[in-house]
C-alpha positions as CSV (number, residue, x, y, z in Angstrom):
1,X,0.0,0.0,0.0
2,X,1.4,3.4,-1.0
3,X,2.1,5.9,1.8
4,X,0.5,9.3,1.3
5,X,2.7,12.3,0.8
6,X,1.7,13.8,4.1
7,X,2.5,10.5,6.0
8,X,5.9,10.3,4.3
9,X,6.6,13.8,5.6
10,X,5.7,12.8,9.1
11,X,7.9,9.7,9.0
12,X,10.8,11.8,7.7
13,X,10.2,14.5,10.3
14,X,10.0,12.0,13.2
15,X,12.6,9.5,12.0
16,X,15.6,11.6,11.2
17,X,15.6,13.7,14.4
18,X,14.9,10.6,16.6
19,X,17.7,8.7,14.9
20,X,20.1,11.6,15.4
21,X,19.2,11.9,19.1
22,X,19.8,8.1,19.7
23,X,23.2,8.3,17.9
24,X,24.1,11.4,20.0
25,X,23.2,9.8,23.3
26,X,25.0,6.5,22.4
27,X,28.1,8.5,21.4
28,X,28.3,10.9,24.3
29,X,26.8,8.7,27.1
30,X,25.6,11.7,29.0
31,X,23.9,11.7,32.4
32,X,20.1,11.4,32.6
33,X,19.6,15.2,32.8
34,X,21.5,15.8,29.6
35,X,19.6,13.0,28.0
36,X,16.4,14.6,29.0
37,X,17.4,18.0,27.6
38,X,18.4,16.4,24.3
39,X,15.1,14.6,24.2
40,X,13.2,17.8,24.8
41,X,15.1,19.7,22.1
42,X,14.5,16.9,19.6
43,X,10.8,16.8,20.5
44,X,10.6,20.6,19.9
45,X,12.3,20.2,16.6
46,X,9.9,17.4,15.6
47,X,6.9,19.5,16.6
48,X,8.0,22.6,14.7
49,X,8.9,20.6,11.6
50,X,5.6,18.7,11.6
51,X,3.6,21.9,12.2
52,X,5.4,23.7,9.3
53,X,4.9,20.8,6.9
54,X,1.3,20.5,8.0
55,X,0.6,24.2,7.4
56,X,2.4,24.2,4.0
57,X,0.5,21.1,2.8
58,X,-2.8,22.5,4.0
59,X,-2.1,25.7,2.1
60,X,-1.4,23.9,-1.1
61,X,-4.6,21.8,-0.7
62,X,-6.6,24.9,0.0
63,X,-5.2,26.7,-3.0
64,X,-5.9,23.7,-5.2
65,X,-9.5,23.6,-3.8
66,X,-9.9,27.3,-4.4
67,X,-8.9,27.0,-8.1
68,X,-11.0,23.8,-8.6
69,X,-14.0,25.6,-7.1
70,X,-13.6,28.5,-9.6
71,X,-13.2,26.0,-12.5
72,X,-16.2,23.9,-11.6
73,X,-18.6,26.7,-10.5
74,X,-17.4,29.6,-12.6
75,X,-17.5,31.9,-9.6
76,X,-15.4,32.8,-6.6
77,X,-16.0,31.0,-3.3
78,X,-18.0,33.0,-0.7
79,X,-15.3,32.3,2.0
80,X,-11.7,33.4,1.6
81,X,-9.5,30.6,2.9
82,X,-6.5,31.1,5.2
83,X,-3.3,30.4,3.3
84,X,0.4,31.0,3.9
85,X,1.9,34.2,2.6
86,X,3.0,33.1,-0.9
87,X,-0.1,31.1,-1.5
88,X,-2.3,33.9,-0.2
89,X,-0.6,36.3,-2.7
90,X,-1.3,33.9,-5.6
91,X,-4.9,33.5,-4.4
92,X,-5.5,37.3,-4.2
93,X,-3.9,37.7,-7.7
94,X,-6.2,35.0,-9.1
95,X,-9.2,36.6,-7.4
96,X,-8.5,40.1,-8.7
97,X,-7.7,38.9,-12.3
98,X,-10.8,36.7,-12.3
99,X,-13.0,39.6,-11.4
100,X,-11.5,41.7,-14.1
101,X,-11.7,39.0,-16.7
102,X,-15.4,38.4,-15.8
103,X,-16.1,42.1,-16.2
104,X,-14.3,42.2,-19.6
105,X,-16.0,39.0,-20.6
106,X,-19.3,40.7,-20.0
107,X,-18.2,43.6,-22.1
108,X,-17.0,41.3,-24.9
109,X,-20.3,39.4,-24.8
110,X,-22.2,42.6,-25.0
111,X,-20.2,43.7,-28.0
112,X,-20.6,40.3,-29.6
113,X,-24.4,40.5,-29.2
114,X,-24.2,43.9,-30.9
115,X,-22.3,42.5,-33.8
116,X,-24.8,39.6,-34.1
117,X,-27.7,42.0,-34.1
118,X,-25.9,44.1,-36.8
119,X,-25.2,41.0,-38.9
120,X,-28.9,40.0,-38.6
121,X,-30.2,43.4,-39.6
122,X,-27.7,44.5,-42.3
123,X,-28.7,44.5,-45.9
124,X,-25.6,42.4,-46.7
125,X,-25.8,38.7,-46.9
126,X,-23.3,37.1,-44.5
127,X,-22.5,33.4,-43.9
128,X,-19.8,31.8,-41.9
129,X,-18.4,28.3,-42.5
130,X,-16.0,25.8,-40.8
131,X,-12.9,24.6,-42.6
132,X,-14.8,21.5,-43.9
133,X,-17.6,23.7,-45.4
134,X,-20.2,23.2,-42.7
135,X,-22.4,26.2,-41.8
136,X,-21.7,28.2,-38.7
137,X,-24.2,31.0,-39.2
138,X,-26.1,32.6,-42.1
139,X,-28.3,35.7,-41.9
140,X,-31.6,36.0,-43.7
141,X,-30.3,38.2,-46.5
142,X,-27.6,35.6,-47.4
143,X,-30.3,32.9,-47.7
144,X,-32.5,35.2,-49.8
145,X,-29.7,36.2,-52.2
146,X,-28.4,32.6,-52.4
147,X,-31.9,31.4,-53.4
148,X,-32.0,34.0,-56.1
149,X,-28.6,32.9,-57.5
150,X,-29.4,29.2,-57.3
151,X,-32.9,29.7,-58.6
152,X,-34.3,27.5,-55.9
153,X,-35.7,27.7,-52.4
154,X,-33.5,26.2,-49.7
155,X,-32.3,26.9,-46.2
156,X,-29.3,24.7,-46.7
157,X,-26.6,27.2,-47.6
158,X,-24.0,24.5,-47.9
159,X,-25.5,23.6,-51.3
160,X,-23.7,26.5,-52.9
161,X,-20.5,24.5,-52.9
162,X,-22.0,22.1,-55.4
163,X,-23.2,24.7,-57.9
164,X,-21.2,25.8,-60.9
165,X,-21.8,29.5,-60.2
166,X,-19.8,29.2,-57.0
167,X,-17.0,27.0,-58.5
168,X,-14.5,29.9,-58.2
169,X,-15.2,30.1,-54.5
170,X,-14.3,26.4,-54.0
171,X,-11.3,26.8,-56.2
172,X,-10.1,29.7,-54.0
173,X,-10.6,27.8,-50.8
174,X,-8.6,24.9,-52.0
175,X,-5.9,26.8,-53.8
176,X,-5.6,30.3,-52.4
177,X,-1.9,30.7,-52.8
178,X,-1.5,32.3,-49.4
179,X,-4.2,34.9,-50.0
180,X,-7.1,35.4,-47.6
181,X,-9.5,37.5,-49.6
182,X,-11.3,36.7,-52.9
183,X,-13.8,38.9,-54.7
184,X,-16.1,38.3,-57.7
185,X,-19.3,39.5,-59.3
186,X,-22.2,37.2,-59.8
187,X,-25.2,37.8,-62.1
188,X,-28.6,36.0,-62.1
189,X,-32.1,37.0,-63.4
190,X,-31.0,40.5,-64.2
191,X,-29.6,41.1,-60.7
192,X,-25.9,41.7,-60.0
193,X,-24.3,40.6,-56.7
194,X,-20.9,41.4,-55.2
195,X,-19.2,38.4,-53.8
196,X,-16.4,38.5,-51.2
197,X,-14.8,35.5,-49.4
198,X,-12.6,36.1,-46.4
199,X,-10.4,33.2,-45.2
200,X,-9.3,33.4,-41.6
201,X,-6.2,31.9,-40.0
202,X,-8.0,28.9,-38.6
203,X,-9.3,28.1,-42.1
204,X,-12.9,29.1,-41.2
205,X,-14.2,31.6,-43.7
206,X,-16.9,34.2,-44.4
207,X,-18.9,34.6,-47.6
208,X,-20.5,37.9,-48.3
209,X,-23.2,38.5,-50.9
210,X,-24.5,42.0,-51.6
211,X,-26.8,43.5,-54.2
212,X,-24.9,46.2,-56.0
213,X,-26.5,49.6,-55.4
214,X,-25.5,53.2,-54.7
215,X,-24.5,52.5,-51.1
216,X,-21.9,49.9,-52.2
217,X,-18.8,51.5,-50.6
218,X,-20.5,52.1,-47.2
219,X,-21.8,48.6,-47.0
220,X,-18.4,47.1,-47.8
221,X,-16.8,49.1,-45.1
222,X,-19.3,47.9,-42.6
223,X,-18.8,44.3,-43.4
224,X,-15.0,44.6,-43.4
225,X,-15.2,46.4,-40.1
226,X,-17.2,43.5,-38.6
227,X,-14.9,40.9,-39.9
228,X,-11.8,42.8,-38.7
229,X,-13.3,43.3,-35.2
230,X,-14.0,39.6,-35.0
231,X,-10.5,38.8,-36.1
232,X,-8.9,41.3,-33.6
233,X,-11.0,40.0,-30.7
234,X,-10.1,36.3,-31.4
235,X,-6.4,36.6,-30.7
236,X,-6.4,38.2,-27.2
237,X,-9.3,36.0,-26.1
238,X,-7.4,32.9,-27.2
239,X,-4.3,34.0,-25.3
240,X,-6.2,34.8,-22.1
241,X,-8.0,31.4,-22.3
242,X,-4.7,29.6,-22.8
243,X,-3.0,31.2,-19.7
244,X,-6.0,30.6,-17.5
245,X,-6.4,27.0,-18.6
246,X,-2.7,26.4,-17.8
247,X,-3.2,27.9,-14.3
248,X,-6.2,25.8,-13.6
249,X,-4.7,22.6,-14.8
250,X,-1.5,23.2,-12.9
251,X,-2.4,24.5,-9.4
252,X,1.1,23.7,-8.1
253,X,2.8,26.0,-10.6
254,X,5.5,28.1,-9.1
255,X,4.3,31.4,-7.7
256,X,6.6,33.5,-10.0
257,X,5.4,31.6,-13.1
258,X,1.7,32.0,-12.1
259,X,2.3,35.7,-11.6
260,X,3.9,35.9,-15.1
261,X,1.0,34.1,-16.7
262,X,-1.5,36.3,-15.0
263,X,0.3,39.5,-16.0
264,X,0.4,38.3,-19.6
265,X,-3.3,37.5,-19.5
266,X,-4.0,40.9,-18.0
267,X,-2.1,42.7,-20.8
268,X,-4.4,41.0,-23.3
269,X,-7.5,42.1,-21.3
270,X,-6.2,45.7,-21.5
271,X,-5.9,45.2,-25.2
272,X,-9.5,43.9,-25.4
273,X,-10.7,47.0,-23.6
274,X,-8.8,49.2,-26.0
275,X,-10.3,47.5,-29.0
276,X,-13.8,47.9,-27.6
277,X,-13.3,51.5,-26.6
278,X,-11.8,52.4,-30.0
279,X,-14.6,50.6,-31.9
280,X,-17.2,52.4,-29.9
281,X,-15.7,55.8,-30.8
282,X,-15.5,54.9,-34.5
283,X,-19.0,53.5,-34.5
284,X,-20.4,56.6,-32.9
285,X,-18.6,59.0,-35.2
286,X,-19.9,57.0,-38.2
287,X,-23.5,56.5,-37.3
288,X,-24.4,59.1,-34.6
289,X,-22.1,62.1,-34.6
290,X,-25.0,64.3,-33.5
291,X,-24.8,62.8,-30.0
292,X,-21.3,64.3,-29.4
293,X,-21.8,67.4,-27.3
294,X,-20.1,70.6,-28.3
295,X,-18.3,73.1,-26.0
296,X,-15.5,75.6,-25.9
297,X,-12.3,73.7,-25.5
298,X,-9.0,75.3,-24.5
299,X,-6.7,73.2,-26.5
300,X,-3.5,74.3,-24.7
301,X,-4.9,73.3,-21.3
302,X,-6.1,70.0,-22.8
303,X,-2.7,69.2,-24.2
304,X,-0.9,70.3,-21.1
305,X,-3.0,68.0,-18.9
306,X,-2.4,65.1,-21.4
307,X,1.4,65.6,-21.3
308,X,1.9,66.3,-17.6
309,X,-0.8,64.0,-16.1
310,X,-2.4,61.4,-18.3
311,X,0.6,60.4,-20.4
312,X,3.4,61.4,-18.0
313,X,4.3,57.8,-17.0
314,X,4.4,56.3,-20.6
315,X,6.4,59.3,-21.8
316,X,9.0,58.9,-19.0
317,X,9.1,55.1,-19.5
318,X,10.0,55.5,-23.2
319,X,12.2,58.5,-22.6
320,X,10.0,60.7,-24.9
321,X,9.8,64.5,-24.7
322,X,7.0,66.6,-26.0
323,X,7.5,70.3,-27.0
324,X,4.2,72.1,-27.0
325,X,3.8,75.3,-29.1
326,X,0.1,76.0,-28.9
327,X,-1.3,79.4,-28.0
328,X,-2.5,79.4,-24.4
329,X,-5.8,81.1,-25.4
330,X,-6.5,78.8,-28.4
331,X,-10.1,77.6,-28.1
332,X,-12.1,75.4,-30.4
333,X,-15.9,74.8,-30.3
334,X,-15.9,71.0,-30.5
335,X,-16.0,67.8,-28.5
336,X,-13.4,67.4,-25.7
337,X,-13.2,63.6,-26.0
338,X,-12.6,63.6,-29.7
339,X,-10.1,66.5,-29.6
340,X,-8.2,64.6,-26.8
341,X,-8.3,61.4,-28.9
342,X,-6.6,63.1,-31.8
343,X,-3.4,64.0,-29.8
344,X,-3.5,61.0,-27.5
345,X,-3.5,58.5,-30.5
346,X,-0.9,60.5,-32.4
347,X,1.3,60.4,-29.4
348,X,0.9,56.7,-28.8
349,X,1.5,56.1,-32.5
350,X,4.8,58.0,-32.3
351,X,5.9,56.1,-29.2
352,X,5.2,52.7,-30.9
353,X,6.9,53.4,-34.2
354,X,9.4,56.2,-33.7
355,X,11.2,54.3,-30.8
356,X,12.7,55.5,-27.5
357,X,14.3,58.8,-26.9
358,X,12.1,60.5,-29.4
359,X,11.2,64.1,-29.4
360,X,7.6,65.1,-30.4
361,X,6.7,68.6,-31.4
362,X,3.1,69.9,-31.4
363,X,2.4,73.3,-32.8
364,X,-0.3,75.4,-34.4
365,X,1.8,77.0,-37.1
366,X,-1.0,79.0,-38.9
367,X,-4.5,80.4,-38.5
368,X,-7.1,81.5,-41.0
369,X,-10.5,83.0,-40.7
370,X,-12.2,79.6,-39.9
371,X,-9.4,77.1,-39.3
372,X,-6.4,76.4,-37.1
373,X,-3.5,74.6,-38.7
374,X,-1.5,72.0,-36.7
375,X,1.7,70.0,-37.0
376,X,2.4,66.9,-35.0
377,X,6.0,65.7,-35.7
378,X,8.5,63.3,-34.3
379,X,12.2,62.9,-35.0
380,X,12.1,59.1,-35.4
381,X,12.8,57.0,-38.4
382,X,9.6,57.8,-40.4
383,X,7.8,55.2,-42.5
384,X,8.0,54.0,-46.1
385,X,6.0,56.0,-48.6
386,X,4.0,52.9,-49.7
387,X,2.1,53.1,-46.4
388,X,0.9,56.7,-46.6
389,X,-2.2,55.9,-48.6
390,X,-3.3,53.3,-46.1
391,X,-2.2,54.4,-42.6
392,X,-5.6,55.8,-41.8
393,X,-7.5,52.6,-42.8
394,X,-9.1,50.7,-39.9
395,X,-6.9,47.8,-38.6
396,X,-4.1,48.6,-41.1
397,X,-0.7,48.0,-39.5
398,X,2.7,48.9,-40.8
399,X,4.2,46.2,-38.7
400,X,1.4,43.8,-37.5
401,X,3.6,41.8,-35.1
402,X,5.1,44.8,-33.3
403,X,1.7,46.5,-32.9
404,X,0.0,43.4,-31.4
405,X,3.0,43.0,-29.0
406,X,2.5,46.6,-27.8
407,X,-1.2,46.1,-27.3
408,X,-2.5,48.4,-30.1
409,X,-6.0,48.0,-31.5
410,X,-5.1,49.0,-35.1
411,X,-7.7,51.8,-34.9
412,X,-5.7,54.7,-33.5
413,X,-5.1,56.6,-36.7
414,X,-8.6,55.8,-38.0
415,X,-10.0,57.5,-34.9
416,X,-7.7,60.5,-35.5
417,X,-9.0,60.9,-39.0
418,X,-12.6,60.5,-37.9
419,X,-12.1,63.0,-35.1
420,X,-10.5,65.5,-37.4
421,X,-13.3,65.0,-39.9
422,X,-15.9,65.6,-37.1
423,X,-14.3,69.0,-36.6
424,X,-14.6,69.6,-40.4
425,X,-10.8,69.3,-40.9
426,X,-8.4,67.3,-43.0
427,X,-5.3,65.4,-42.2
428,X,-2.3,63.8,-44.1
429,X,1.1,62.5,-43.2
430,X,4.6,62.9,-44.6
431,X,8.2,62.1,-43.8
432,X,10.2,65.1,-42.5
433,X,13.2,66.2,-44.4
434,X,15.3,65.9,-41.2
435,X,13.9,62.5,-40.3
436,X,10.8,61.4,-38.6
437,X,7.1,61.5,-39.4
438,X,4.8,64.5,-39.5
439,X,1.0,64.8,-39.4
440,X,-0.5,68.1,-40.8
441,X,-4.1,68.7,-40.1
442,X,-6.7,71.4,-39.7
443,X,-9.5,71.9,-37.2
444,X,-12.4,74.3,-37.7
445,X,-12.7,77.0,-35.0
446,X,-16.5,76.6,-34.8
447,X,-17.8,73.4,-36.5
448,X,-21.4,74.4,-36.6
449,X,-20.8,77.5,-38.8
């Protein structure tokens, strides 16, 4: 019969000191008083050793129970257990991270529901399939358009893969040559449809069908936005799930390793929050700009607070300096949140791409009757000219790997452009002659004129 770990500890704790005491007594042959003292000392050592081992093992068992309870019940226990110092620290970290993850999971679920509602109500036909061509989801417009193209009535959208009109789609899925997007135009019964296939990294794919009309560009942007959001959310959610699963499956993982995994998971949670926040701003500027309140905003005070308070830590961490040359009395009738987002996102972009020890200069270099003219420039390495036509596109990344490592959402410059447009201005970027990247933009003094 196997001896339990705890019993082996007891045998070790009792046996070694007792054997040592017997050997000492035999070797020294002391008088009875000395023998008694030696015995008392050894008994005290045995008691302290057993107590320490007992406390440690109980702490490990309690921590294992704590993690198992969370895994099995998907909630925190009502009672906080007494653990030793290191285990207690891990427990508190797990508890805090779990609460934050639950909160962000609720936010993600809410955004997911919004996306599903949008997919259900959009005029575009959307269908999602597994890698082996099984249906995941198809909205009503996709079924309607598919029936028109196939000249039949069916709810089985998978039938499209057997029809000649969709042969090019099957060909692309089987031999895509590393590409993940395929577009085509389909015609049937005098109707013209725009077809788009988007292949994801896990080999699942989306098929979009849309009747061509005057709102073609806007509808394409909406669908691309939805697909990109889904793609961006998938990566951090997968990473967070992986780290948490490891922690739950290995409750005896070293405290420093557990802390490292929790910190990595937390960084992905922050990225999720950033994506959700940025998506909300863009959605509101696109569909409901009238709900942004207008007020007189002192831009100098706004920028000074951003530099000296909100972004002080990140600027110091990256050894970045900002030189502000904006008139102290410069005021714009606009929205505070959007004006702040312009300069905040430009600053974050400069830190990510220009590197450490960069100097940023913000100035309003000119003024006309209705507009202020601004320059936002850094002295970094700049970017290749091929990127200038696309840097304001949503989810476009000059260096995808680096941006994801630093936690960017891929929407920063899109928000900048939308916020500038809200204030009836324009923006473009260029490389500076002396090195670095410069954004030149205008903001209208009073946007309701």
